[in-house]
N, C-alpha and C positions, 0 to 999 in steps of 0.2 A: 679814168681808168681805162687805157687803149680795149678798144674792142679785139675782144680773142679773137676773132675770127679773119683780124687782117695780120695776124701775127705767121712769124715765119714756122713754117711745117714741121722743123726739128725743134721747135719751143714746144715742151710738155702741156704748156696754157693754150695751144691753138688747138690740142687733141682733149683737153678736158672740155673746152667748148664745144666741140663738133660733139661729144660724148652728151654732154648736157643737152644738146637739141635733140639730138636722137630720143634720149630716155624722155623727154617730156612729150615728144611727138608720139610714142608710145603709150605715155600718161594718157594722153589726149585721148587717143584711140580707145582704149579700155575703158575709160569712162564713158565713151560715145556709144560704146557696144552694150553696156549696161542697159541701158533703155530698150535696147533692141531684143534683148532676150529676155525671156520668160520664165526660164530655169533659176530659181533662188540661188543653187548652189555655183552656177556660173556667175552669175551677178557677185556672189561673194567671192569667187576667185578674180576676177576682174578688178573689182575693187583693191583686194589684199593686194594684187600685181602690181596697181597703179601705187600702192602706199609703198611696196618694196622699193619699186625703181627711185621714187619722192627720195627715199633713203640716199640712195646712190646719188642721187642730184645736188644731195645735201653733202655728201662726201665729197665729192668734185670741189663744190664750192670751198668747201672746207680745205682742203689741199690748195686750191688756188690764192685763199686769204690766210694760209700758213694758221691759219687760227686755232688748229689740234697741236698738243704736243708733239705728234707721231709726225706730223708735216714740218717740223720746226727744225 
């Protein structure tokens, strides 16, 4: 499969690739910050947020692969 970062900017897959990279970066940042705070509620918020962003990454992948009926 072609690397989505080398696609034409008019191609939606170019943008889903960029969005996935941003979401993954934010997920990593949230998970790193869990170890930096003592507040259990903040930790839960960061982990929950990372999980939600992971769902968005999965949705982008399903769109790219047309693996769900909504994307066919």
